C-alpha positions in Angstrom: 51.5 0.1 21.5 53.7 -0.3 18.5 54.0 2.0 15.5 51.8 -0.2 13.3 48.9 -0.3 15.9 49.3 3.4 16.5 49.0 4.1 12.8 45.9 2.0 12.5 44.3 3.7 15.5 45.1 7.1 13.9 43.6 6.1 10.6 40.4 4.7 12.3 40.0 8.0 14.3 40.5 10.0 11.1 37.8 7.9 9.3 35.4 8.4 12.2 35.9 12.1 12.2 35.0 12.2 8.5 31.7 10.4 9.2 32.6 7.4 7.2 30.5 4.4 8.2 32.0 1.5 10.0 31.0 -2.2 9.9 28.1 -1.7 12.4 26.5 1.3 10.7 23.4 0.9 8.7 22.5 3.4 5.9 19.0 4.7 6.5 17.5 6.8 3.7 14.5 9.1 3.9 12.2 8.4 1.0 8.9 9.6 -0.4 6.5 7.4 -2.4 4.0 9.5 -4.5 0.7 8.0 -5.6 -2.5 8.9 -7.3 -5.8 8.4 -5.5 -7.1 6.2 -8.3 -4.6 3.6 -7.2 -5.5 3.5 -3.5 -9.0 4.9 -3.0 -12.5 3.5 -3.6 -16.0 4.2 -2.4 -16.6 2.7 1.1 -19.9 1.0 0.2 -21.8 0.1 -3.0 -24.4 2.8 -2.1 -21.7 5.4 -2.7 -20.5 4.0 -6.1 -22.9 6.1 -8.2 -21.5 9.3 -6.6 -17.8 8.5 -6.8 -15.9 8.9 -10.1 -12.3 7.8 -10.6 -10.9 10.5 -12.8 -7.3 10.3 -14.2 -6.0 12.7 -11.5 -8.5 12.2 -8.6 -11.2 10.3 -7.0 -14.1 12.8 -7.0 -17.5 13.0 -5.4 -19.7 14.0 -8.4 -22.9 13.4 -6.6 -25.2 15.8 -4.7 -24.7 14.3 -1.2 -21.6 13.3 0.7 -20.0 9.9 0.1 -17.4 7.9 2.1 -14.2 6.9 0.4 -11.6 4.6 1.9 -7.9 4.7 0.9 -5.4 2.0 1.9 -1.7 2.6 1.2 1.1 0.2 0.7 2.7 -1.2 3.9 6.0 -2.6 2.7 7.8 0.3 4.3 9.9 -0.2 7.4 8.7 3.0 9.2 6.3 5.5 7.7 7.2 8.9 9.1 4.3 10.8 7.6 1.4 10.6 5.1 0.1 13.7 3.2 -3.1 13.5 1.2 -4.1 16.3 -1.2 -7.7 17.3 -1.8 -9.4 19.8 -4.2 -12.9 21.2 -4.1 -15.2 22.7 -6.7 -17.2 24.5 -4.0 -16.8 25.5 -0.3 -17.1 22.5 2.0 -15.9 21.0 5.3 -13.9 17.7 4.9 -13.3 15.2 7.7 -11.1 12.2 7.4 -10.1 9.5 9.9 -6.6 8.1 9.6 -6.1 4.5 10.9 -2.7 3.0 11.8 -2.4 -0.7 12.6 -2.8 -4.2 11.2 -5.4 -6.9 11.6 -3.2 -8.4 14.4 -2.4 -5.2 16.3 -4.8 -2.7 17.9 -5.8 0.1 15.5 -5.1 3.7 16.4 -7.3 6.5 15.0 -6.7 10.2 14.3 -9.5 12.5 13.0 -8.5 15.5 10.9 -10.7 18.2 9.4 -10.3 21.1 7.0 -12.6 23.8 5.6 -12.2 23.9 1.8 -12.7 26.8 -0.5 -13.5 26.2 -4.2 -10.7 25.8 -6.7 -8.0 25.4 -4.1 -5.8 22.4 -3.1 -5.6 21.4 0.5 -3.6 18.8 2.4 -4.1 16.7 5.5 -1.0 15.2 7.1 -0.7 12.4 9.6 2.5 11.7 11.5 3.4 9.0 14.1 2.6 11.4 17.0 -1.0 11.6 15.8 -1.3 8.0 16.8 0.8 8.2 20.0 3.4 6.1 18.3 7.0 6.3 17.1 6.2 4.9 13.6 3.4 3.9 11.4 3.6 0.5 9.7 0.2 0.4 7.9 -2.0 3.3 7.1 -5.6 3.7 5.8 -7.9 6.6 5.8 -11.7 7.1 5.5 -13.0 10.4 4.3 -16.5 11.8 4.1 -16.2 13.6 0.7 -18.8 16.4 0.3 -20.1 17.0 -3.2 -17.5 18.4 -5.5 -14.5 17.3 -3.4 -11.8 15.0 -4.7 -8.8 13.2 -3.3 -5.9 13.9 -5.6 -2.6 12.4 -4.6 -0.7 11.1 -1.7 2.9 11.3 -0.4 4.1 8.6 1.9 7.4 9.6 3.7 9.3 6.6 5.1 12.7 5.4 6.1 14.4 2.6 4.5 17.5 0.6 5.5 19.6 0.4 2.3 22.6 -1.3 4.0 26.0 0.1 4.1 
């Protein structure tokens, strides 16, 4: 090995020890996409339309009986690592939602989550890949049976994105 090759090898080793990316490394960033329920959620059937109100900061069940709401979130992300949906309640209630991961061409996977709500508090339900026995979520939708006085407020989609080098 000549002096020039030795110097290049030493410089390469120094760069590697500093954690500098080389040609083969991809830069993967963790990101969070925040959205309001009015953008993604709607009543599941026309029979529920009279009970569901899209307020500026929530999709709320203003009726006197439960109503189903379905939310479908953007799927342009490479790998969703978690979805958190926030709820609020005007009165004590039990809330159950079913998360669905999959596409029309792939088998759907389901994960049911429940929470007991107390009035005037905010609650969150979170789904992660392990809830679907998977390593990542590509598309995600959720169906919730909203009791009277319960609203879906906002959502947080955590995902990874390859931003190059």
